[in-house]
C-alpha positions as CSV (number, residue, x, y, z in Angstrom):
1,M,142.3,96.5,122.5
2,T,143.6,97.5,125.9
3,Y,142.6,95.8,129.1
4,Q,140.7,98.9,130.0
5,K,138.8,98.9,126.8
6,F,138.0,95.2,127.3
7,I,136.6,95.8,130.8
8,K,134.7,98.8,129.5
9,D,133.1,96.7,126.7
10,V,132.4,93.8,129.1
11,G,130.8,96.3,131.6
12,L,128.7,97.8,129.0
13,I,127.4,94.5,127.9
14,G,127.1,93.5,131.6
15,I,124.8,96.5,132.2
16,T,122.8,95.4,129.1
17,Q,122.6,91.9,130.5
18,A,121.5,93.2,133.9
19,L,118.6,95.2,132.2
20,I,117.7,92.1,130.3
21,G,117.5,90.2,133.6
22,L,115.4,92.9,135.1
23,S,113.0,92.7,132.1
24,S,112.8,88.9,132.8
25,F,111.7,89.6,136.3
26,F,108.9,91.7,134.9
27,L,108.0,89.2,132.1
28,L,108.0,86.1,134.3
29,P,105.0,87.2,136.6
30,V,103.1,88.6,133.7
31,I,103.2,85.4,131.8
32,T,102.9,83.0,134.8
33,K,100.0,84.9,136.4
34,T,98.2,85.5,133.2
35,L,98.7,82.1,131.4
36,G,99.0,79.7,134.3
37,S,101.3,76.7,134.6
38,Q,99.7,74.8,131.6
39,D,100.1,77.5,129.0
40,Y,103.4,78.6,130.5
41,G,104.4,75.0,130.0
42,I,103.5,75.2,126.3
43,W,105.4,78.5,125.9
44,A,108.5,77.0,127.6
45,Q,108.3,74.0,125.3
46,I,108.1,76.2,122.2
47,N,111.1,78.2,123.3
48,I,113.0,74.9,124.0
49,T,112.0,73.6,120.5
50,V,113.3,76.9,118.9
51,S,116.6,76.5,120.8
52,L,116.9,73.0,119.6
53,L,116.4,73.8,115.9
54,S,118.0,77.2,115.5
55,P,121.5,75.7,115.6
56,L,120.5,73.4,112.9
57,A,119.5,76.4,110.7
58,L,122.8,78.3,111.7
59,M,125.0,75.3,111.1
60,G,127.6,76.7,113.4
61,L,128.1,79.8,111.2
62,S,127.6,82.3,114.0
63,M,130.9,81.1,115.5
64,G,132.4,81.0,112.0
65,V,131.6,84.6,111.4
66,V,133.3,85.6,114.7
67,R,136.3,83.4,114.1
68,F,137.1,84.4,110.5
69,L,135.8,88.1,110.3
70,S,137.0,89.4,113.7
71,S,140.5,90.3,112.2
72,E,139.3,91.2,108.6
73,K,140.1,94.7,107.6
74,D,139.1,94.6,103.8
75,K,135.6,96.0,103.6
76,K,134.9,94.1,100.4
77,K,135.9,90.8,102.0
78,L,133.8,91.6,105.1
79,R,130.8,92.4,103.0
80,E,131.1,89.2,100.9
81,G,131.7,87.0,103.9
82,F,128.8,88.5,105.9
83,F,126.2,88.4,103.1
84,S,127.2,84.9,102.1
85,V,126.4,83.7,105.6
86,I,123.2,85.7,106.0
87,F,121.8,84.4,102.7
88,F,122.8,80.9,103.5
89,V,121.2,81.0,107.0
90,A,118.1,82.7,105.7
91,F,117.5,79.7,103.3
92,T,118.3,77.0,105.9
93,G,116.3,78.8,108.6
94,L,113.2,79.1,106.4
95,L,113.5,75.5,105.4
96,V,113.6,74.3,109.1
97,S,110.7,76.5,109.9
98,I,108.5,75.1,107.1
99,V,109.3,71.5,108.2
100,V,108.2,72.3,111.7
101,F,105.1,74.0,110.5
102,L,104.2,70.9,108.4
103,L,104.9,68.5,111.3
104,S,103.0,70.6,113.9
105,D,100.3,68.0,114.5
106,F,102.9,65.2,115.0
107,L,104.9,67.3,117.4
108,A,101.8,68.3,119.3
109,S,100.6,64.8,119.9
110,S,104.0,63.1,120.4
111,I,106.2,65.7,122.1
112,F,103.8,68.1,123.7
113,K,101.3,65.4,124.5
114,D,98.4,67.7,123.6
115,I,97.0,68.0,120.1
116,S,95.5,71.5,121.0
117,T,99.0,72.9,121.0
118,S,99.4,72.4,117.2
119,G,98.2,75.9,116.3
120,F,100.8,77.4,118.7
121,I,103.5,75.4,117.1
122,K,102.5,76.5,113.6
123,V,102.9,80.1,114.6
124,G,105.9,79.6,116.7
125,A,107.8,77.6,114.0
126,F,108.9,80.8,112.3
127,M,110.6,82.0,115.5
128,I,113.3,79.5,114.3
129,F,113.8,81.5,111.0
130,F,114.1,84.9,112.7
131,S,116.2,83.6,115.6
132,A,118.8,82.3,113.0
133,I,119.0,85.4,110.9
134,D,118.8,87.8,113.9
135,Q,121.9,86.1,115.5
136,I,124.0,86.4,112.4
137,S,123.0,90.1,111.9
138,I,123.7,91.3,115.4
139,F,127.0,89.2,115.5
140,Y,128.3,91.6,112.8
141,F,128.5,94.2,115.5
142,R,130.1,91.8,117.8
143,V,132.7,91.1,115.0
144,S,133.4,94.7,114.4
145,R,133.5,95.5,118.0
146,Q,130.7,98.0,117.9
147,T,129.7,97.2,121.4
148,N,127.4,100.2,121.8
149,K,125.3,99.2,118.8
150,F,125.3,95.5,119.9
151,A,124.0,96.5,123.3
152,F,121.3,98.8,121.8
153,L,120.0,96.0,119.4
154,T,120.0,93.5,122.3
155,L,118.0,95.9,124.5
156,F,115.6,96.7,121.7
157,Q,114.9,93.0,121.3
158,T,114.3,92.5,125.0
159,F,112.3,95.5,125.9
160,G,110.5,95.5,122.5
161,Q,109.3,92.0,123.3
162,L,108.3,92.9,126.8
163,I,106.3,96.0,125.9
164,L,104.6,94.2,122.9
165,I,103.8,91.1,125.0
166,L,102.2,93.3,127.7
167,L,100.2,95.1,125.2
168,F,98.9,91.8,123.5
169,I,98.1,90.3,126.9
170,F,96.2,93.4,127.9
171,M,94.3,92.9,124.6
172,E,93.5,89.4,125.8
173,L,95.4,87.7,122.9
174,G,96.8,85.1,125.3
175,L,99.6,82.8,124.3
176,F,99.1,83.5,120.6
177,G,99.7,87.2,121.4
178,V,103.0,86.3,123.2
179,I,104.3,84.4,120.2
180,L,103.2,87.1,117.7
181,A,104.9,89.8,119.8
182,V,108.2,87.9,119.6
183,L,107.8,87.4,115.9
184,I,107.1,91.1,115.3
185,I,110.2,92.3,117.3
186,Q,112.4,89.7,115.8
187,G,111.5,90.9,112.3
188,L,112.0,94.6,113.2
189,L,115.4,93.7,114.8
190,F,116.6,92.1,111.5
191,I,115.4,95.1,109.5
192,I,117.3,97.6,111.8
193,S,120.5,95.5,111.8
194,I,120.6,95.1,108.1
195,Y,120.0,98.8,107.5
196,K,122.9,99.7,109.7
197,I,125.2,97.1,108.2
198,V,124.4,98.1,104.7
199,S,125.1,101.7,105.6
200,E,128.6,100.7,106.8
201,V,129.8,98.2,104.2
202,G,127.3,98.4,101.4
203,F,125.3,95.6,99.8
204,E,125.8,93.1,97.0
205,I,124.6,89.7,96.1
206,P,127.2,87.4,97.4
207,K,129.3,85.1,95.3
208,F,129.6,82.5,98.1
209,N,133.3,82.1,97.4
210,Q,134.1,82.0,101.1
211,I,131.2,79.9,102.4
212,G,133.0,76.6,101.9
213,E,135.8,77.7,104.2
214,Y,133.4,78.9,106.8
215,L,131.3,75.7,106.7
216,K,134.4,73.5,106.9
217,Y,135.1,75.2,110.3
218,S,131.5,75.6,111.4
219,I,129.8,72.3,110.4
220,P,131.6,70.2,113.1
221,L,130.1,72.8,115.6
222,T,126.6,72.2,114.6
223,P,126.3,68.7,116.4
224,N,127.9,70.4,119.4
225,S,125.0,73.0,119.5
226,L,122.4,70.3,119.0
227,I,124.0,67.9,121.4
228,R,124.5,70.7,124.0
229,W,120.8,71.3,123.7
230,I,120.4,67.9,125.3
231,T,122.4,68.9,128.3
232,D,120.9,72.4,128.6
233,S,117.3,72.0,127.6
234,S,116.2,68.4,127.1
235,D,115.2,68.1,130.8
236,R,112.2,70.4,130.0
237,Y,111.0,67.8,127.4
238,M,111.6,65.0,129.8
239,V,109.7,66.7,132.7
240,S,106.8,67.2,130.3
241,Y,106.9,63.5,129.1
242,F,107.1,62.0,132.6
243,L,105.2,64.6,134.7
244,G,103.0,66.6,132.2
245,L,103.0,70.2,130.9
246,S,102.0,71.8,134.2
247,Q,105.1,70.5,136.0
248,A,107.2,71.5,132.9
249,G,105.8,75.0,133.4
250,I,106.8,75.0,137.1
251,Y,110.3,73.6,136.4
252,S,110.8,76.1,133.5
253,A,109.9,79.1,135.8
254,S,112.5,78.0,138.4
255,Y,115.0,77.2,135.7
256,T,114.5,80.7,134.5
257,I,115.5,82.2,137.8
258,G,118.4,79.8,138.4
259,N,119.7,80.3,135.0
260,L,120.2,84.1,135.6
261,I,123.8,83.1,136.2
262,H,124.2,83.1,132.5
263,L,123.7,86.8,132.4
264,F,127.2,87.2,133.9
265,I,129.1,85.0,131.4
266,T,127.4,86.4,128.3
267,P,129.1,89.9,128.3
268,I,132.5,88.3,128.9
269,Q,132.1,85.7,126.2
270,L,130.7,88.1,123.6
271,I,133.8,90.4,123.9
272,L,136.3,87.8,124.8
273,F,136.3,85.3,121.9
274,P,136.8,87.9,119.0
275,E,139.6,89.5,121.0
276,L,141.2,86.1,121.7
277,S,140.9,85.2,118.0
278,R,142.8,88.3,117.0
279,L,145.5,87.9,119.6
280,Y,146.1,84.3,118.8
281,D,146.3,84.9,115.1
282,E,148.9,87.6,115.9
283,G,151.0,85.1,118.0
284,K,150.4,86.9,121.3
285,I,149.9,83.8,123.4
286,D,150.9,85.4,126.7
287,E,148.2,88.1,126.2
288,V,145.7,85.3,125.4
289,K,146.5,83.8,128.9
290,V,146.1,87.1,130.6
291,Y,142.6,87.7,129.0
292,L,141.6,84.2,129.9
293,D,142.9,84.7,133.5
294,Y,141.0,87.9,134.1
295,S,137.8,86.8,132.4
296,M,137.6,83.8,134.7
297,K,138.3,85.9,137.7
298,Y,135.8,88.6,136.9
299,F,133.1,86.0,136.1
300,L,133.6,84.1,139.3
301,L,133.8,87.3,141.4
302,I,130.1,87.8,140.5
303,A,128.9,84.2,139.8
304,I,129.9,82.6,143.0
305,P,127.9,85.0,145.3
306,A,125.1,85.0,142.8
307,V,124.7,81.2,143.3
308,F,124.5,81.7,147.2
309,G,122.1,84.6,146.7
310,L,119.7,82.9,144.4
311,S,119.7,79.8,146.6
312,A,118.9,81.9,149.7
313,L,116.1,84.0,147.9
314,S,114.7,81.2,145.8
315,K,111.4,80.7,147.5
316,P,110.7,84.5,148.1
317,M,111.4,85.1,144.4
318,L,108.9,82.6,143.3
319,E,106.3,83.8,145.8
320,I,106.8,87.4,144.5
321,F,107.1,86.8,140.8
322,T,104.7,83.9,140.2
323,T,101.7,82.2,141.8
324,Q,101.3,79.5,144.5
325,E,101.4,76.6,142.1
326,F,105.0,77.5,141.0
327,I,106.5,77.7,144.5
328,S,107.3,74.0,144.8
329,G,109.9,74.6,142.1
330,N,112.2,76.6,144.5
331,V,114.1,73.4,145.5
332,V,115.6,73.1,141.9
333,I,117.0,76.7,141.8
334,P,120.3,76.1,143.8
335,F,121.2,73.1,141.5
336,I,120.4,75.2,138.3
337,A,122.3,78.2,139.6
338,L,125.4,76.1,140.4
339,S,125.1,74.4,136.9
340,G,125.1,78.0,135.4
341,L,128.3,78.7,137.2
342,L,129.9,75.6,135.9
343,S,128.5,76.4,132.4
344,G,130.3,79.9,132.5
345,I,133.6,78.3,133.5
346,F,133.2,75.8,130.6
347,Q,132.5,78.6,128.1
348,I,135.6,80.4,129.1
349,I,138.0,77.4,128.9
350,I,136.5,76.0,125.7
351,N,137.6,79.0,123.9
352,I,141.1,77.4,123.8
353,T,139.9,74.6,121.6
354,H,138.3,77.1,119.2
355,L,141.6,79.0,119.0
356,V,143.7,75.9,118.2
357,K,140.8,74.6,115.9
358,K,140.4,71.4,117.8
359,T,136.6,71.5,117.4
360,K,136.2,67.8,117.3
361,F,136.9,67.7,121.0
362,N,133.9,69.9,121.5
363,L,131.8,67.3,119.8
364,Y,133.0,64.5,121.9
365,I,132.5,66.3,125.2
366,H,129.0,67.4,124.3
367,I,128.1,63.8,123.2
368,F,129.4,62.5,126.5
369,A,127.6,65.1,128.7
370,A,124.4,64.7,126.6
371,L,124.3,60.9,127.0
372,L,125.0,61.3,130.7
373,N,122.2,63.8,131.0
374,I,119.7,61.6,129.3
375,V,120.6,58.6,131.4
376,F,120.3,60.5,134.7
377,N,117.2,62.2,133.6
378,I,115.4,58.9,132.9
379,I,116.6,57.4,136.2
380,L,115.9,60.5,138.4
381,I,112.8,62.3,137.1
382,P,110.3,59.4,137.6
383,S,111.7,58.8,141.1
384,I,112.3,62.3,142.6
385,G,110.5,64.6,140.1
386,I,111.9,68.0,138.8
387,V,114.7,67.9,141.4
388,G,116.0,64.9,139.5
389,A,116.2,67.0,136.3
390,A,118.1,69.6,138.0
391,I,120.6,67.2,139.6
392,A,121.1,65.5,136.2
393,T,122.1,68.9,134.7
394,L,124.5,69.5,137.5
395,I,126.3,66.2,137.2
396,S,126.7,66.7,133.4
397,Y,128.3,70.1,133.8
398,T,130.6,69.0,136.6
399,L,132.0,66.3,134.3
400,M,132.1,68.7,131.4
401,V,134.2,71.2,133.2
402,A,136.7,68.7,134.5
403,T,137.2,67.1,131.1
404,C,137.5,70.4,129.4
405,I,140.3,71.5,131.8
406,L,142.2,68.4,131.3
407,V,142.2,68.7,127.5
408,S,142.3,72.4,126.9
409,F,145.2,73.0,129.2
410,K,147.4,70.7,127.1
411,H,147.3,73.5,124.5
412,I,147.1,76.7,126.6
413,E,147.2,76.9,130.4
414,F,146.2,79.8,132.4
415,N,145.8,80.6,136.2
416,L,142.3,79.4,137.6
417,N,142.9,81.6,140.8
418,L,142.0,78.9,143.3
419,G,143.0,81.2,146.3
420,F,140.6,83.9,145.0
421,V,137.9,81.2,144.7
422,L,138.2,80.3,148.3
423,K,138.0,83.9,149.4
424,S,134.9,84.5,147.2
425,I,133.2,81.4,148.8
426,M,134.1,82.6,152.3
427,A,132.6,86.1,151.6
428,S,129.5,84.5,149.9
429,L,128.9,82.4,153.0
430,I,128.9,85.5,155.3
431,M,126.6,87.2,152.8
432,L,124.3,84.1,152.8
433,G,124.0,84.3,156.6
434,V,123.1,88.0,156.4
435,I,120.4,87.8,153.7
436,S,118.9,84.5,155.2
437,C,117.7,86.6,158.0
438,F,115.3,88.5,155.7
439,N,112.2,87.0,154.1
440,P,111.1,89.6,151.5
441,S,107.4,89.5,150.8
442,N,107.3,92.1,148.0
443,I,109.5,93.6,145.2
444,M,110.8,96.5,147.3
445,N,112.1,94.3,150.2
446,F,113.5,91.8,147.7
447,F,115.7,94.4,146.0
448,I,116.7,95.7,149.4
449,S,117.9,92.3,150.3
450,V,119.8,92.0,147.0
451,L,121.6,95.4,147.6
452,L,122.4,94.4,151.1
453,G,123.9,91.2,149.9
454,V,126.0,92.9,147.3
455,F,127.3,95.5,149.9
456,V,128.2,92.8,152.4
457,Y,130.0,90.6,149.8
458,F,132.1,93.3,148.2
459,S,133.0,94.8,151.5
460,I,134.4,91.5,152.8
461,M,136.2,90.8,149.5
462,I,137.9,94.2,149.8
463,L,138.8,93.5,153.5
464,I,140.3,90.1,152.8
465,K,142.0,91.5,149.6
466,G,140.1,89.2,147.3
467,I,140.0,92.3,145.0
468,S,143.5,93.9,144.5
469,K,144.2,97.7,144.2
470,N,145.0,97.4,140.5
471,E,141.6,95.7,139.8
472,L,139.8,98.4,141.8
473,N,141.7,101.0,139.7
474,L,140.6,99.2,136.5
475,L,137.0,99.2,137.7
476,K,137.3,102.9,138.6
477,S,138.7,103.7,135.2
478,F,135.7,101.9,133.6
479,S,133.2,104.1,135.7
480,I,135.1,107.2,134.7
481,T,135.4,106.5,131.0
482,S,131.8,105.2,130.9
């Protein structure tokens, strides 16, 4: 894969993520204005529970598939490896979903603090099963570098859910309709993915002769995902426990906006890790460093101004896309956005430990961050409310990034482009001053403010040579080949 092809694939996934972000803007006001903070809090808690238990069903095998099948050329081995994993994950996913279904009354009374939510939990439990098998099935297209198909399936899932949720809400099915819409699209996504995979590599009942090797690599990553959930998502549970479902709904809506920074790391990471695995296995360490260098730079190029922009427009965004009861959550958006930036830096650097198969370090750092997050949440939420939850997340990610750099750079070190970072911050501050003069009160004015901010930022970056001519040529070549 050439650098141009890498940038083209990242750009395609980036456009996909931008469309996903746009759909989130449409979905957020639909759900918040229709369901209110209480039901939105329930919906947020169900999603958080799914994100907690899906990694348990996956047992780290999604990363195992990427790590071991990215360089596999033999179609028979590829077929055996993929179907071994999908059958295994289908079994574990169904098992976890059934357990949650049976424990729904307990979860409703002890975690959700509302026994009336039991019915929603019963239906939502099977989102765990579909989430697990969908992740494995669309990861096949990531492994085989079929970026177009991966983008199509991702967009189908996002916009399919959006359209069906809108339809079911119009039919006055409420929160049950929202959950049902997600389940239907998840099922259709799996059917489409499997159909395309079988048409390419065929189908056979797996012998599971490779699953042991995959699990040996993947199982140590399972606690990482579960423990990382504590850092990423447990704050929603704690806000609900200390402050109630309504405050959890307000915090979750603000978190959704602040967490848009993740849209910028997703396209890079999806393309980056399979390519790094191939290059590392071929002994091309210098090229590994180049890919890490450029990936970090391109992520920061967009993520740094995004943090400033989201912070400046936090209150108008909540006023436009939610209702009055959600606006108090605007104070947490800057903290969550900065945490998202640090999370992206962490995800790029942590690839090094995956390449050298030092996955135990991942476990240790996630345990450390999770414990830290719990302690600060317990201390800060009762005293300063939802802002405390956001600050706890920011502290955890700051220490995760610092520790990750110290450990990962012992194996492979690359340029963090600190001079570029300073230029980006300078340009972002000027952009912040410009867009702060606006106070958009509707969607049209909001998007005008965003476009103005983008124009100001990139104009300044070009003027102060934050973006080189070679990088501009690469971006131009992407736009031409696209």
